[in-house]
Each structure stands twice: as structure tokens, then as C-alpha cells.
N, C-alpha and C positions, 0 to 999 in steps of 0.2 A: 503493500500499500503506500502511495506517495505521501510523502510529508507536505503539510500545508504550508511551508515556509514560503513567504513571498519571493526569494532568490529561486528556490527550486521552482515553483510556480512558473515564474517567467522563464526560466531555461526551458522548461516542458513545453509551454507554449510556443516559443521561439522556435523551436526546432520540432514541433508538433509529436512529442512524447517520444523522441528519438535520442539515445544516446551517443555521441559520436566517438567516444575514448575507445571503442573496441573495433571501430570500423577500418577496413583497409583504405589507404589513399591519404592525401593531403591531411594536415591538421587545418581546421578550419576556424578562425576565430568566432567565438559568440558575440553577436551584435547586440548592442541594446534595442530592445523594441522601439521602434519610432511610429507604431499606430496602436490604438487600442487594442488590448488582449481579446475582446469579442470578434475582431476582423481579421485574426490572424488565419483561420480557417472557416471554411464552410462544409456541412455535410447536408445532403439531403436524402431523404428515405426515398423520394422519386422525385420525378420533374416537377410535380404539383405541390410539392409541400414545401415549406420555408427551412431554410437553415437553422439548426439548433443552436442554442447558445453554446458559447467555448466550454462553460461549465460543465456541461452534459459530457464532453469528450474527456475531460480532466479526470472525471470520476473512474473512467475505463481505462486510462493508461497506466498500466501496472508492469513491471518485469521488462521495461523496453517494450511493450506490446500497445499497440492501439486496436481496439475491438469496438467499433460501433454498435451500437444497439444489442449489447449483451453478447449473446452466444452467436458468434459468426458475423453478424450485422447485415444489413442490406442497403444498396444504393450507390452512390456516388461521392466520390472525395474531390473535392475541388479545393485546392491550397490557394491563399490569397499571397500575401507576402508580410514579414520576409520568411522565405523558406531557403535555404542555403544548401542542405544535404537530407537525404532519407537514411536514417542508419540502419544497421543490423536488425533484422526481423520486426521492423517497425510496424508492418500490417499483416504480418504471419498468420495465414489460417483466417482471415476474414472471408469466409467462404462464400457470403453473399455478395461482395463488392463487385460490382460489374464495370467500372468505369473510374479512371482516375486521372487527371490533368496535372501535370508536371510544369511549374513555373521556369521562366527562362533564367531565374537566379541559381539554380538548383547545378551542382558540380559534380555530385556523386550519388549514386544510389547503393546502399549498404548490401552486405552480404544476407541472404534469405529474406530481402526487405518484404516481398510479396509472394513468399513461398505458401503454396497450398491455397491460393485465392482462386479457388476451382470455378468461379462465376465470372472472373474477370475477362471481359471481350476487348476493352479498348484502354491503350496507355497513350495518350498523348503527350508528347514531350514539347513542350512550345519554345523553348531556346536551343543553343549549340552549345552551351557550356559544359555539358557534362563530360568528364574525363574518365570516371571510374563507373563500372556496373559490376557489383560483386557476385562472387560465386554464388550459385543457387538462388540470385535474385527474383527469379520468375519460376523456379522449378514447381512443377504440377501445375502450372496454371492451364487447366484443360481446355478452357473456352477461348483463350488468346488466338486470335485469327490474323492479325498482321502486328510487326514492331519495325520501328525505324531506329537503327543505331546511330547516334549522333557523330559527326565528322571526327570530334576531337577523341573520341574513343579509340585506344589502341589495340587492347586485348579483349577477347571475349571469353570469360573465365569459365571454369570448370562447372558443368551442369547447369549453366545460366538459365538455359531455356529447355533444360532437361524435363521430358513428360509435356510438353506443350502441345498436345496432340491434335489440337485445331488449327495450329499455325501453317497457315498457307503462304504468307507473304513475309520474306525478310528483306528489308532495305538497308543494306550494309553502308554505313559511312566511308567517306575515302580514306579515313585515316587508319581503318582495321589492318593490322599486319599478322596477327595470330588468333587462331580460334582453337581452344583448348579441349580437352579430354571432355567427352560426353556434353559439350556445349549445347547441341541441339538433339540430344538422343532422345529417340521415342518421338519424334515429330512426324508423324505418320500421315498427316495431311499435306505434307510439303511435296510440291509436285514439279517446280523448277527453282533451280537455285543459281545465282549470279554473284560470283565471286569477285570481287573489284580486284583491280591491278596491284594494289599494294599488299595484300595477302601472301605471306610466304610460307605459311605454317598450317596445317590441319592436324590437329590431335587425334589421339587413339579414340576410335567409336565416336567422332564428334557428329557425324550423321548416320550413325547405326541406327536402325528402327524407322528409316523414314522410307516405309513402304512403298509410298505412291510417287516416290523421285522418279522423274522421267527423264529430265534435263539439267545437267549441269555446265555452266559456264566458267571458264577461267580464263581471266583477263590478263593476267601478269605475263611478264618478259622473261620469267625463269621458271624452272621446273620447280614445282611446290614440294617442300618437304611433307610427306604424309605418313600418319601414324598407323598404328594396327587396326584393321577392321573399319576404317573411316567410314565407309559406304556400304557394310557388310550384308545387310538385309535387304538394299534395293533391288530393283527388278533385274533381271540379266540382261534385257533389252536396254539399260540405262546408257544413255550418250553423254559422254564427259566431252565437251569441246574446249581445245585448247588451242593458242595460236598456231597458225600451220608450220611456221619455221621450227616449233619445238615437239611435233609429234613424235618424230623419232626418237628424241631425247626421253621424252615421258615412257616410251616403249622399252627403251633401253635401260631406264632406271629400275632397279630391284625394288624400291619401295613401291612404285606402281605395278609391279609384275601382276597383280590380283586382277588389274582394271585394263590388261593390254587389249581386250577385244571390244572395251567400251570407250576407247578414246577415238575422236574424230577431230578432224582440223576445223577450227572456228572461222567462219566467213565474215568478213568485214559487212 
């Protein structure tokens, strides 16, 4: 149970009940709130209802978790400001949360921040300042259909979107270079994958379980390092398109030996 001291209350309000001390990523200074506490966030049970008062949330922020409306909660989270980070397990297991709008000031999403939000369909990232998305941040978000990775994000951590079985569209930012182990494991609705030019590494099982995957487009000008069983359960007729001048190098590379028959030249 949170203590009701003024300092702790302000800290919790400013960071929406998130403790940043255990997050991965850069240290972020705690700013003094510049607007009234009751305008820090808004939560609506549906599009027709008015936001609850901040006090309704504060009573449910315990053990670094935010659980709207008691067990699981229901509705939409709209951050107003100032919100600079979403910390570890901040919304974990809010099982009826269906929409989140992340404001432009946010620079990091912590580890397990939205894990187990099984009804989460929409994550709208309004800005381009996010640098870090922690491991397992969207683990088992079974209803999530589309995600856009901001350009400043370099790494997709382990298990970040593991179990997102409704995910159909991944819009990678231009800054991504490494996609780590099981980052998109079990994304069984993914049909087309476009890997941008800056990516140089695909980890173990990173797209394992993508049973509907039909086409992969690899844009980089070098042979990607690839881990074990990266596309292991994909269809046998999976077509992996690589730059035409690299086809022979891909086929000769032992890391890609499993996919020799799947490789095809990328057409401009």
C-alpha cells in the first residue's frame, strides 16, 4: 500500500505510478509537476464516460502496478502530461485495457510494461523520442494488431512482442539494428515482414511460430547474422527476398543453410 505522504504522491502522479529505479535505460530526472495533479492522466471506462479523478487511480497503484477498475480494468488509457517514461510492469495484466495513447515526451517503455494486456488492440505512440522498449514489454498482448517502432529505437529486446498472436503489421523504425531472441515469437497472424536496411542481426527464434508468414523482405546491403530457428515454423513455401547481388552470399552462408530454397532476389 502506498504511503500518503505528499512527496510520494507527487512522484507517483508524475510518473503514473511507475518506479523507474529498476528500469533499463538512461536515468531520467524527476520533474516538478507543472500542472494540477488531477490533469496528469485521464482514464475512461468507455468513449461515453468522463475521466475518473486522479484519486481513483492512486488508490489502485500498488507494488509498481496500475490496475484500473479493480481486477483487470476496462477501457482506454490516455496520458496527458508530463509523462516521460513508462516503467517496469506499470500496466501488467490490465486484461481489459484496449487502447493506450503514449505522449510525445516519453523516452522509454519499461520491461513488462504491458505484459498480459490481453485485450490491448491499439498502441498509439505520438512522438519520436522513445529510445528503449524493454524486454517483454508487450508479452502476450494477444489482441494487438499493429505496432510502429520509433526511429530512435535500436534494439528489439528479447520476448518484447512474444505471444502477440493477432499482430499483422510491424512498422520498423529506421534505427533498428538488432532483433533479439524470441522478440516476435508466436506472432501467428504475421503474413508479410519488411526488415529495413539498418538491421544486421536476427536472434534465435525471433520469428519462430509465425505460421502465416509468406514473404520476408530484407533490405540491407550485407548478409544478416541470423540465429537458430529464426523462422523455424514458417511455411515451406516462405519467400525470403534479399538484394539480388547478395543471393549467392546468402546461399553460401552456413547460418542461412536452412533457408537456401527460400531465398529469392529482391526486385527494385
